[in-house]
C-alpha positions in Angstrom: 0.3 -6.1 -23.3 -1.0 -6.3 -19.7 -1.6 -3.0 -18.0 0.9 -2.1 -15.2 -0.2 -3.6 -11.9 -1.2 -1.3 -9.0 0.3 -1.8 -5.6 -1.6 0.0 -2.9 -0.1 0.3 0.6 -2.2 1.1 3.7 0.4 3.3 5.3 -1.2 3.5 8.8 -1.6 -0.3 9.0 1.8 -1.1 7.7 3.6 1.4 9.8 1.7 0.3 12.9 2.6 -3.4 12.3 6.1 -2.9 13.7 6.7 -1.8 17.3 9.7 0.4 16.4 8.6 3.7 18.0 6.5 4.9 15.0 3.9 6.4 17.4 6.4 9.2 18.4 6.7 10.4 14.8 3.9 9.1 12.6 4.8 11.3 9.6 8.5 10.4 9.9 7.7 6.7 10.0 5.4 7.1 7.0 8.1 9.0 5.1 10.5 6.2 5.8 8.0 3.6 4.5 7.5 5.7 1.4 11.2 5.8 0.8 11.5 2.0 1.1 8.7 1.6 -1.5 10.2 3.9 -4.1 12.4 1.2 -5.8 9.5 -1.2 -6.1 8.1 0.4 -9.2 11.1 -0.8 -11.2 12.0 -3.8 -9.1 8.6 -5.2 -8.2 8.3 -8.0 -5.6 9.4 -11.1 -7.5 8.1 -13.7 -7.9 4.6 -12.5 -6.8 4.6 -9.0 -8.4 7.1 -8.6 -11.3 8.0 -5.1 -12.5 6.9 -2.6 -13.6 4.5 -1.7 -10.8 2.6 1.5 -10.0 3.1 2.2 -6.3 0.5 4.1 -4.3 0.8 4.9 -0.5 -2.5 5.9 1.2 -1.8 8.2 4.2 -4.1 9.7 6.8 -4.2 11.5 10.1 -0.8 12.8 11.4 0.9 11.5 8.2 -1.6 13.3 5.8 1.1 15.8 4.7 3.7 13.3 3.7 4.5 14.1 0.0 5.0 11.7 -2.8 8.4 11.0 -4.3 9.5 9.6 -7.7 8.2 6.1 -7.8 5.5 6.5 -5.1 2.2 8.4 -5.5 0.9 9.4 -2.1 -2.9 9.7 -1.7 -3.9 11.7 1.3 -7.2 10.4 2.6 -9.8 13.1 3.2 -11.5 10.9 5.8 -10.8 7.2 6.4 -7.7 5.7 5.0 -9.6 2.5 4.5 -12.2 4.2 2.4 -9.6 5.8 0.3 -8.0 2.4 -0.4 -11.3 0.9 -1.3 -12.0 3.8 -3.7 -8.7 3.2 -5.4 -9.4 -0.5 -5.8 -12.9 0.1 -7.0 -11.7 2.5 -9.6 -8.9 0.3 -11.0 -9.8 -3.3 -9.9 -11.6 -4.2 -13.1 -9.0 -2.7 -15.4 -5.8 -4.2 -14.1 -4.2 -6.3 -11.3 -4.5 -4.5 -8.0 -2.5 -5.7 -4.9 -3.3 -4.2 -1.5 -0.9 -4.4 1.5 -2.7 -4.4 4.8 -3.3 -6.6 7.8 -6.7 -5.0 8.5 -9.2 -7.8 8.2 -12.2 -5.6 7.5 -10.3 -3.8 4.8 -9.1 -7.1 3.3 -12.7 -8.2 2.9 -13.7 -4.9 1.4 -11.0 -4.8 -1.3 -11.2 -8.5 -2.2 -14.9 -7.9 -2.9 -13.7 -5.5 -5.7 -11.2 -8.0 -7.1 -8.0 -7.0 -5.3 -5.3 -9.4 -4.0 -4.2 -8.8 -0.5 -0.9 -9.4 1.3 0.2 -8.6 4.8 2.8 -6.0 5.8 5.7 -8.6 6.1 5.2 -9.4 2.4 6.8 -6.1 1.6 10.0 -7.0 3.3 10.1 -10.6 2.2 9.2 -12.0 5.6 6.1 -13.8 4.6 2.8 -12.6 6.0 1.4 -13.4 2.6 -1.7 -13.5 0.7 -5.3 -13.4 0.8 
């Protein structure tokens, strides 16, 4: 049996990809993103990422105190959110499938070097913005 895939979401990058006023309340925007991710553990993102999926949201800065909820583990970056994402990929990338959601080109390169797949933020909402 294959191990459960890991979906890592770069919160700052995904929240910042939509001009919806997130800058007025970064923590609130991140909490809303977290809540939209919660069902993905059981639903996955077919056809690209069938369930079950472990979902991790990496937060930083003003959103550092956003708590996890059932279905979403929140990792609060001590320093750079990008570094925290890379650390997670490096830890799990050789043991199971890891998918990272970010539009950050430098981060994309760093995580693919560790074996992760990468999708853009719109992939989460079914709007394309795909792969790596």
